[in-house]
FIMIVEX-604563 format. One line per 8 residues: number of its first residue (from 1); their letters; for each residue z, x, y of N, C-alpha, C. Coordinates in steps of 0.1 Angstrom, whole numbers, plus 2048, in hexadecimal, padded with zeros to 3 digits. Example, Ala and Ser with C-alpha at 12.3 -4.5 7.8 and 13.67 -1.06 7.14 Angstrom:
% residues 2
1 = AS = 84E 884 7C7 84E 87B 7D3 84E 884 7DF ~ 847 880 7EA 847 889 7F5 84F 881 800 $
% end
This chain:
% residues 311
1 = MAAVDAFA = 800 808 7F4 800 800 800 800 809 80C ~ 7F8 805 816 7F7 80D 823 804 80D 82A ~ 806 817 833 812 818 83A 814 80D 844 ~ 821 80B 848 824 800 851 81B 800 85E ~ 819 80C 863 812 80D 870 803 80F 86E ~ 7FE 80B 862 7F0 80E 85F 7E6 807 867 ~ 7EA 7FB 86C 7E0 7F3 874 7E6 7EF 882 ~ 7EE 7F9 887 7F4 7F6 894 7EA 7F5 89F $
9 = PDLPIYRH = 7EC 7EC 8A9 7E2 7E9 8B3 7DF 7F5 8BC ~ 7E8 7FF 8BD 7E6 80A 8C6 7DE 815 8BF ~ 7D9 813 8B3 7D0 81D 8AD 7C3 81D 8B4 ~ 7BD 829 8B6 7B1 82A 8BE 7A6 820 8B9 ~ 7A5 81E 8AC 79A 816 8A7 79C 807 8AC ~ 7A8 803 8AE 7AA 7F5 8B3 7A7 7F5 8C2 ~ 7AA 800 8C9 7A7 800 8D8 798 801 8DA ~ 791 808 8D1 783 80B 8D3 77A 800 8CF $
17 = LGRTEAQR = 77D 7FA 8C3 776 7EF 8BE 77C 7E2 8C3 ~ 776 7D7 8BF 77B 7CA 8C3 774 7C3 8CF ~ 768 7C9 8D3 761 7C4 8DE 758 7B9 8DA ~ 754 7B8 8CD 74B 7AE 8C8 752 7A6 8BD ~ 74C 79B 8BA 752 793 8B0 751 79A 8A2 ~ 746 7A1 8A0 744 7A8 893 74F 7B3 892 ~ 752 7BA 89D 75C 7C4 89C 76A 7BE 89A ~ 76C 7B3 8A0 77A 7AD 89E 77B 7A7 890 $
25 = DWLARLPS = 770 7A2 88B 771 79D 87D 773 7A9 873 ~ 76D 7B4 876 76F 7C0 86D 77D 7C5 86E ~ 782 7C6 87A 790 7CB 87C 79A 7C1 875 ~ 797 7B4 875 7A0 7AB 86E 79F 7AD 85F ~ 794 7B1 85A 792 7B4 84B 797 7C1 847 ~ 79A 7CA 851 79D 7D8 84D 7A9 7DA 844 ~ 7B4 7D3 846 7BF 7D4 83D 7BC 7D1 82E ~ 7B4 7C6 82D 7B0 7C2 81F 7A6 7CD 819 $
33 = LVASYERR = 79E 7D2 821 795 7DD 81C 79D 7E9 818 ~ 7A6 7ED 820 7AF 7F9 81C 7B6 7F6 80F ~ 7BC 7EA 80E 7C3 7E6 802 7BA 7E6 7F5 ~ 7AE 7E1 7F7 7A5 7E1 7EC 7A1 7EF 7E7 ~ 79F 7F8 7F0 79C 806 7EC 7A8 80D 7E7 ~ 7B4 80A 7EB 7C0 810 7E5 7C1 80C 7D7 ~ 7BE 7FF 7D4 7BE 7FB 7C6 7B2 801 7BE ~ 7A7 800 7C3 79B 805 7BC 79B 814 7B9 $
41 = WGISTGSP = 7A0 81C 7C2 7A0 82A 7C0 7AD 82F 7BC ~ 7B7 827 7BA 7C4 82B 7B6 7CB 834 7BF ~ 7CB 831 7CC 7D1 83A 7D6 7DC 833 7DD ~ 7E5 83B 7E4 7EE 836 7EE 7EB 83D 7FB ~ 7ED 836 806 7E9 83B 813 7F5 83C 81C ~ 7F5 846 825 800 847 82F 7FB 842 83C ~ 802 846 847 7FF 842 854 7F1 848 858 ~ 7E9 83F 85E 7DB 844 861 7DB 84F 86C $
49 = FRAGTSSW = 7D0 857 86B 7CE 860 876 7CA 859 883 ~ 7CD 85F 88E 7CC 857 89B 7C0 85C 8A3 ~ 7B7 863 89C 7AC 869 8A4 79F 860 8A4 ~ 79D 858 89A 790 851 898 78F 845 8A1 ~ 783 843 8A7 781 837 8AF 778 82D 8A8 ~ 771 831 89E 768 828 897 76A 828 888 ~ 775 82E 883 778 82D 875 788 82E 874 ~ 78C 829 869 79A 829 865 79C 834 85A $
57 = AAPATTAD = 7A5 83D 85C 7A6 848 852 7B5 84B 851 ~ 7BA 84E 844 7C8 851 842 7C9 85B 836 ~ 7D3 863 837 7D6 86B 82B 7D9 863 81F ~ 7D4 867 813 7D6 85F 807 7DA 869 7FC ~ 7E0 863 7F2 7E4 86A 7E6 7DF 863 7DA ~ 7D8 86A 7D1 7D2 864 7C5 7DC 862 7BA ~ 7D9 85B 7B0 7E2 858 7A5 7E7 865 79E ~ 7DE 86F 79E 7E2 87C 798 7E8 886 7A2 $
65 = GRDAVLKI = 7EB 881 7AE 7F3 889 7B8 7EA 892 7C1 ~ 7DD 88F 7C1 7D4 897 7C9 7D4 892 7D7 ~ 7D4 89B 7E1 7D3 897 7EF 7C5 893 7F2 ~ 7C4 888 7FA 7B6 883 7FE 7B7 87C 80B ~ 7AC 877 810 7AC 86F 81C 7A3 862 818 ~ 7A9 857 81C 7A1 84A 81B 79B 848 829 ~ 78E 846 82A 787 843 837 77E 837 835 ~ 780 82D 83E 777 822 83E 772 820 84C $
73 = AWPHPEAR = 765 821 84E 75F 821 85B 75A 813 85F ~ 75A 810 86C 753 804 871 745 806 86E ~ 73E 7FC 867 730 7FD 863 727 7FF 86F ~ 722 80B 871 718 80E 87B 70F 819 876 ~ 703 81A 87B 6F8 823 875 6FD 831 874 ~ 704 837 87E 707 845 87D 711 848 871 ~ 718 83E 86D 722 840 862 71C 83D 854 ~ 711 837 854 70C 831 847 70A 83C 83D $
81 = EEGTGLRF = 705 848 840 702 852 836 70C 85D 835 ~ 718 85C 83B 721 867 83A 724 86B 82C ~ 726 861 823 729 864 815 71D 86A 80F ~ 711 866 812 705 86D 80D 704 87B 810 ~ 707 87E 81D 707 88C 821 711 895 81A ~ 71D 88F 819 728 896 812 725 899 804 ~ 71F 88F 7FD 71B 891 7EF 711 89C 7EE ~ 707 89C 7F8 6FD 8A7 7F8 703 8B5 7F9 $
89 = WAGDGAVL = 70C 8B6 803 712 8C3 805 71C 8C8 7FA ~ 722 8BE 7F3 72A 8C1 7E8 735 8CB 7EB ~ 73B 8CA 7F7 746 8D2 7FB 742 8DF 802 ~ 735 8E2 803 730 8EF 809 72F 8ED 818 ~ 73B 8F0 81F 73B 8EF 82D 742 8E2 832 ~ 743 8D8 82A 749 8CB 82E 753 8C7 823 ~ 75B 8BD 826 765 8B8 81D 75E 8B2 811 ~ 764 8B2 806 75F 8AB 7FA 761 89C 7FB $
97 = AYDTDRAD = 757 895 7F5 759 887 7F4 75C 884 7E5 ~ 768 87F 7E3 76D 87C 7D5 767 86F 7D1 ~ 765 865 7DA 760 858 7D6 75A 852 7E3 ~ 750 849 7E1 74A 843 7ED 746 835 7E9 ~ 746 82C 7F3 740 81F 7F2 738 81C 7FF ~ 72B 81E 7FD 722 81D 809 722 80F 80F ~ 724 804 807 724 7F7 80C 72F 7F4 816 ~ 73B 7FA 814 746 7F8 81D 749 804 826 $
105 = YALLLERC = 740 80E 825 742 81A 82E 74F 820 82A ~ 753 820 81E 760 825 819 75E 833 812 ~ 767 83C 815 767 849 80F 775 84E 80B ~ 775 854 7FF 782 85B 7FB 77E 86A 7FC ~ 785 871 805 781 87F 808 78C 889 805 ~ 787 895 804 790 8A1 803 799 8A1 810 ~ 7A6 8A4 80F 7AE 8A6 81B 7AF 8B5 81E ~ 7AC 8B8 82B 7AE 8C5 830 7BC 8C8 833 $
113 = VPGTTLVE = 7C1 8D3 82E 7CF 8D8 831 7CE 8E6 836 ~ 7D3 8E9 842 7DC 8E1 84B 7D4 8D7 853 ~ 7C7 8D7 854 7C0 8CD 85B 7BF 8CF 86A ~ 7C3 8DB 86F 7C2 8DE 87D 7B3 8DE 881 ~ 7B0 8D8 88D 7A3 8D8 892 7A0 8E6 898 ~ 793 8E9 899 78F 8F5 8A0 793 8F5 8AE ~ 794 8EA 8B4 799 8E9 8C2 7A8 8EE 8C3 ~ 7AF 8EA 8B9 7BE 8ED 8B9 7C2 8FB 8B4 $
121 = AGLSTEDS = 7B8 902 8AF 7BB 90E 8A7 7BF 91A 8B0 ~ 7BC 919 8BD 7C0 924 8C6 7B7 931 8C5 ~ 7AB 92F 8BF 7A2 93B 8BE 79B 93E 8CB ~ 796 94A 8CC 78D 94D 8D7 780 946 8D6 ~ 779 945 8E1 76C 93E 8E1 763 945 8D6 ~ 762 952 8D6 75A 959 8CC 75E 955 8BE ~ 76B 955 8BB 76F 952 8AD 76D 944 8AA ~ 76F 93B 8B3 76C 92D 8B1 75D 92A 8AD $
129 = LTAGAGVA = 755 930 8B5 746 92F 8B3 742 935 8A6 ~ 748 941 8A2 745 947 896 749 93E 88A ~ 755 938 88B 75A 92F 881 750 923 87F ~ 74C 91D 88B 743 912 88A 735 916 885 ~ 731 922 888 724 927 883 724 928 873 ~ 730 92D 86E 731 92E 860 730 921 859 ~ 736 916 85F 735 909 859 727 904 859 ~ 721 906 865 713 901 867 70A 908 85D $
137 = HRLWSRTP = 70B 915 85B 703 91C 852 704 917 844 ~ 710 913 83F 712 90E 832 70B 900 831 ~ 70D 8F8 83B 708 8EA 83B 6F9 8EA 83A ~ 6F3 8F4 840 6E4 8F5 841 6DE 8FD 835 ~ 6E6 902 82C 6E1 90B 822 6DA 904 816 ~ 6DB 8F7 815 6D5 8F0 80A 6C8 8E9 80E ~ 6BE 8E9 805 6B2 8E3 807 6B3 8D3 807 ~ 6AF 8CC 811 6B1 8BE 811 6AA 8B7 805 $
145 = PAESTMDD = 6AF 8AC 801 6A8 8A5 7F6 69A 8A0 7FA ~ 691 89F 7F1 683 89A 7F4 684 88C 7FA ~ 68C 884 7F4 68E 876 7F9 69D 874 7FB ~ 6A0 86D 806 6AE 86A 80A 6AF 85E 812 ~ 6BB 858 811 6BE 84D 81A 6C3 852 828 ~ 6C5 85F 829 6C9 864 836 6BD 863 840 ~ 6C1 861 84D 6B6 860 857 6AE 86C 859 ~ 6A1 86A 85C 699 875 860 69B 878 86F $
153 = MGTVTREW = 69F 884 873 6A2 887 881 697 883 88B ~ 68B 886 887 680 884 890 67F 875 893 ~ 681 86C 889 680 85E 88C 68B 85A 895 ~ 697 85F 893 6A2 85B 89C 6A0 860 8AA ~ 69D 86D 8AC 69C 872 8B9 690 86E 8C1 ~ 685 86A 8BA 67A 864 8C1 67E 856 8C7 ~ 686 84F 8C0 68C 842 8C5 694 845 8D1 ~ 69C 850 8D0 6A5 853 8DC 69C 857 8E8 $
161 = AVLVRERM = 691 85D 8E6 688 861 8F1 683 855 8F8 ~ 67F 84A 8F1 67B 83E 8F7 686 838 8FF ~ 692 838 8F9 69E 832 900 6A1 839 90D ~ 6A0 847 90C 6A3 84F 918 699 84A 924 ~ 68D 849 920 683 846 92B 685 837 930 ~ 688 82E 927 68A 820 92A 697 81F 933 ~ 6A2 826 92F 6AE 824 937 6AD 82B 944 ~ 6A6 836 945 6A4 83C 952 69C 833 95B $
169 = AWHQPPFD = 692 82D 956 68A 824 95E 691 817 962 ~ 69A 812 959 6A1 805 95B 6AC 807 965 ~ 6B4 812 963 6C1 813 96B 6BF 81C 977 ~ 6B5 824 977 6B2 82D 983 6BE 835 988 ~ 6C5 83C 97E 6D0 844 982 6CC 850 98B ~ 6D5 856 993 6D1 861 99B 6D0 86E 994 ~ 6C8 86E 989 6C6 87A 981 6B9 881 984 ~ 6B8 88E 982 6AC 896 984 6A1 890 97A $
177 = RGVVAHAA = 697 88A 980 68D 884 977 685 88E 96E ~ 683 89A 974 67D 8A4 96C 685 8A9 960 ~ 692 8AA 962 69B 8AE 957 69B 8A3 94C ~ 69C 896 951 69C 88B 947 68F 88A 93F ~ 684 88C 946 677 88B 93F 675 896 935 ~ 67A 8A2 939 679 8AE 930 682 8AB 924 ~ 68E 8A6 926 697 8A3 91A 691 899 911 ~ 68A 88E 917 684 884 90E 678 88A 906 $
185 = DLLAALPS = 671 893 90C 666 89A 905 66C 8A3 8FA ~ 677 8A9 8FC 67D 8B1 8F2 682 8A9 8E6 ~ 688 89D 8E9 68C 894 8DE 681 890 8D5 ~ 675 88E 8DB 66A 88A 8D4 663 895 8CC ~ 663 8A1 8D2 65B 8AC 8CC 663 8B6 8C4 ~ 670 8B9 8C6 677 8C4 8C0 677 8C2 8B0 ~ 679 8B6 8AB 67A 8B6 89C 66E 8BB 895 ~ 662 8B8 89A 656 8BC 893 652 8CA 894 $
193 = SAARRVVV = 659 8D2 89E 656 8E0 89F 661 8E9 899 ~ 66A 8E3 891 674 8EA 88A 66E 8F3 87F ~ 674 8FF 87E 66F 908 873 674 904 865 ~ 67F 8FC 865 684 8F7 858 68B 8EA 85A ~ 68E 8E3 84F 695 8D6 84F 6A1 8D8 846 ~ 6AD 8D3 84B 6B9 8D3 844 6C0 8C6 846 ~ 6CB 8C4 83F 6D4 8B9 841 6DE 8BD 84C ~ 6DD 8B8 858 6E6 8BB 863 6F3 8B3 862 $
201 = HGDLNPGN = 6FD 8B8 868 70A 8B1 869 709 8A5 872 ~ 703 8A7 87E 701 89D 887 70B 89B 892 ~ 717 8A0 890 722 8A0 89A 72B 8AC 898 ~ 725 8B8 899 72C 8C4 896 734 8C8 8A3 ~ 73E 8C0 8A7 747 8C4 8B2 753 8CA 8AC ~ 75B 8D2 8B4 766 8DA 8AF 771 8D1 8AA ~ 772 8C4 8AE 77C 8BB 8A9 779 8B7 89A ~ 76D 8B9 896 769 8B5 888 768 8C1 87F $
209 = LLAAQRHP = 76E 8CC 883 770 8D8 87A 77F 8DA 878 ~ 783 8D9 86B 791 8D9 868 795 8E6 85F ~ 7A0 8EC 862 7A5 8F6 85A 7A9 8F1 84C ~ 7A5 8F8 842 7A7 8F3 834 7AB 8FF 82B ~ 7AF 8FC 81F 7B3 906 815 7A7 90B 80D ~ 79F 902 809 793 905 800 789 90E 808 ~ 789 90D 815 781 915 81D 787 915 82B ~ 786 920 833 78D 920 840 78A 914 848 $
217 = WLAIDAKP = 77E 90F 849 77A 904 851 770 8FB 849 ~ 773 8EE 84B 76A 8E4 844 767 8D9 84F ~ 75B 8D4 84E 756 8C9 857 75A 8BB 851 ~ 75D 8B2 85B 75F 8A4 858 756 89C 861 ~ 757 88F 85E 750 885 867 742 888 86A ~ 73A 88A 85F 72C 88D 860 724 880 863 ~ 719 883 86B 70F 878 86E 702 87E 869 ~ 700 880 85D 6F5 888 858 6E7 883 85A $
225 = MVGDPAYD = 6DE 88C 85D 6CF 889 85E 6C8 895 858 ~ 6BB 893 855 6B3 89E 850 6AA 8A2 85B ~ 6AB 8AF 85F 6A2 8B4 86A 6A6 8C2 86E ~ 6A3 8C5 87B 6A4 8D2 881 6B3 8D6 882 ~ 6B7 8E2 87C 6C5 8E6 87D 6C9 8E9 88B ~ 6C0 8ED 894 6C4 8F0 8A2 6C9 8E4 8A9 ~ 6C7 8D8 8A4 6CD 8CC 8A9 6DC 8CC 8A9 ~ 6E2 8D2 89F 6F0 8D0 89B 6FA 8D7 8A5 $
233 = PSPLLCQV = 6F8 8E3 8AA 704 8EA 8B0 708 8E6 8BE ~ 700 8DE 8C5 703 8DC 8D3 711 8D6 8D6 ~ 717 8CD 8CE 724 8C9 8D1 72E 8D4 8D0 ~ 72C 8DD 8C6 735 8E8 8C4 734 8F2 8D0 ~ 728 8F5 8D4 725 8FF 8DE 72A 8FA 8EC ~ 72A 8ED 8EE 72E 8E7 8FB 73D 8E3 8FC ~ 744 8E2 8F0 751 8DD 8F0 75C 8E8 8ED ~ 757 8F4 8E8 761 8FF 8E7 762 906 8F4 $
241 = DNPFTAAD = 76E 905 8FA 770 90B 907 764 908 911 ~ 763 8FB 915 758 8F6 91D 751 900 925 ~ 745 904 922 73E 90E 92A 73A 90A 938 ~ 73A 8FD 93A 736 8F8 947 741 8F9 952 ~ 74D 8FD 94E 758 8FF 957 75A 90E 95A ~ 752 916 954 753 925 956 74F 928 964 ~ 753 934 969 750 938 977 741 93A 978 ~ 73A 93E 96D 72C 93F 96D 726 937 961 $
249 = PEGEVRRR = 725 92A 963 721 922 957 714 925 951 ~ 70A 929 959 6FD 92C 953 6FE 939 94B ~ 706 943 950 707 94F 949 70F 94D 93C ~ 719 944 93C 721 941 930 719 93A 926 ~ 711 930 92B 708 929 921 6FE 933 91B ~ 6F8 93C 922 6EF 946 91D 6F6 94E 912 ~ 702 953 916 709 95C 90D 70C 956 900 ~ 712 94A 900 717 944 8F4 70B 93F 8EB $
257 = YAMFAALV = 700 93A 8F1 6F5 935 8EA 6EE 941 8E3 ~ 6ED 94C 8EA 6E7 958 8E4 6F0 95D 8D8 ~ 6FD 95D 8D9 706 961 8CF 704 957 8C3 ~ 705 94A 8C5 704 941 8BA 6F6 942 8B3 ~ 6EC 943 8BB 6DE 944 8B5 6DE 950 8AB ~ 6E4 95B 8AF 6E4 967 8A6 6EC 964 899 ~ 6F6 95C 89A 6FF 959 88F 6F8 950 885 ~ 6F0 946 88A 6EB 93C 881 6DC 93E 87E $
265 = GEPADRLL = 6D6 948 885 6C7 94A 883 6BE 940 888 ~ 6C2 939 893 6BA 92F 899 6B7 934 8A8 ~ 6AB 931 8AD 6A7 936 8BB 6B0 930 8C5 ~ 6B5 938 8CF 6BE 933 8D9 6B7 928 8E1 ~ 6AA 929 8E4 6A3 91F 8EC 6A3 912 8E5 ~ 6A2 911 8D8 6A3 904 8D1 6B1 8FE 8D1 ~ 6BB 907 8D0 6C9 902 8D1 6CA 8FC 8DF ~ 6C6 903 8E9 6C7 8FE 8F7 6BE 8F1 8F9 $
273 = GWTLARMV = 6B3 8F1 8F4 6AA 8E5 8F5 6B1 8D9 8EF ~ 6B6 8DA 8E3 6BD 8CE 8DD 6CA 8CB 8E6 ~ 6D1 8D4 8EB 6DC 8D1 8F3 6D8 8C9 8FF ~ 6CD 8CD 906 6C9 8C6 912 6C4 8B8 90E ~ 6BD 8B7 903 6B8 8AA 8FE 6C4 8A0 8FB ~ 6CD 8A5 8F4 6D9 89D 8F0 6E2 899 8FC ~ 6E3 8A2 905 6EC 89F 911 6E5 895 91A ~ 6D8 896 91C 6D2 88B 924 6D2 87E 91D $
281 = ESALWLVD = 6CF 87E 910 6D0 871 908 6DE 86B 90A ~ 6E8 873 909 6F6 86F 90A 6F8 869 918 ~ 6F3 870 922 6F5 86B 930 6EF 85E 932 ~ 6E3 85C 92D 6DC 84F 92F 6E3 844 927 ~ 6E8 848 91B 6F0 83E 913 6FC 83A 91B ~ 703 843 921 70F 840 929 70B 837 935 ~ 700 83A 93C 6FB 831 946 6F9 823 941 ~ 6F2 822 936 6EF 815 930 6FC 80D 92C $
289 = SGRPEPAE = 706 815 929 713 80F 925 71C 80C 931 ~ 717 80E 93D 71F 80B 949 729 815 94C ~ 727 822 949 730 82C 94C 72A 837 954 ~ 727 835 961 720 83E 969 727 84B 96B ~ 734 84B 96D 73B 858 970 739 862 965 ~ 73D 85F 958 73B 869 94E 72C 86C 94C ~ 723 863 94F 715 866 94E 711 870 958 ~ 716 86F 964 712 879 96E 718 887 96B $
297 = AEMRDATV = 724 887 965 72A 894 961 722 89A 956 ~ 71D 892 94C 714 897 941 708 89D 947 ~ 702 896 951 6F5 89B 957 6F8 8A8 95F ~ 703 8A9 965 706 8B6 96C 706 8C2 963 ~ 70C 8C0 957 70C 8CA 94D 6FE 8CC 947 ~ 6F6 8C2 946 6E9 8C3 940 6E0 8CB 94A ~ 6E2 8C9 957 6DA 8D1 960 6DC 8E0 95F ~ 6E9 8E4 95B 6EB 8F2 959 6E3 8F7 94D $
305 = VARVLGV = 6E3 8EF 942 6DA 8F3 937 6CC 8F3 93B ~ 6C7 8EA 943 6B9 8E9 947 6B6 8F6 94F ~ 6BF 8FB 958 6BC 907 95F 6BB 913 956 ~ 6C4 913 94C 6C3 91F 942 6B6 91E 93B ~ 6B1 913 938 6A4 911 931 698 913 93B ~ 69B 913 948 690 915 952 689 908 955 ~ 68F 8FC 952 689 8EF 955 68B 8EC 964 $
% end
């Protein structure tokens, strides 16, 4: 049986979801979903982690005493293939999936101990990026399956390119039109010019890298797609010791992208191109969501990347 505080209203998932009838219905069903998987997988769960905004996750113990995590996500496209990706990686760079149910977006996962995030580890920028590069290298080391239910990156990012252009035209935010147009072109073109295709993590930010015993660092919360590996590192590169707050942000961006490119064997200009593309897409999504202030902050950082690229 789940802990007493397992479904407390102050959990981030309850604050984040609940805007639509479908979300409210799912939240109302969540306790019964958790109970059903406790019975089905023979586990007991503790107090849930308080980090997730679109999934419920809690430490679990199996009937034979193995540490695990039960995770049930709000059904949305980015979460649909997490279990598929974890099965594909089979623990090489990411947590193991002990059991999955795609219909309910339910996962029984390896528990990372001590579970400290890369953000919390107190490492230098160089050591943090080196750790992240090691995880990325392992995730990208396997040949993708010939056929898969995981999304094709090019299909996804071409749709994003259309949305970027439409949202820019509709909302008319005070963004540099040349930078936005270049980012939309990158979203459409970069996947087809990649030298290789891998299964990418999809959200390789430092909060999704946890200290573990089986390997020093393992990835969690994947949003896997098949495509260009250079897509993956931008959240890591931009969120480890935020380079945009440095005294010389352009110099810091150049330095860390060159370092990371050497570590993972991907061209720095492709890493930078994907960063610009993803930041502009995020900024226009924020505009469309009615959040102009964070959108403008995202675009300020994007213009630094654009200058480094010579856009």
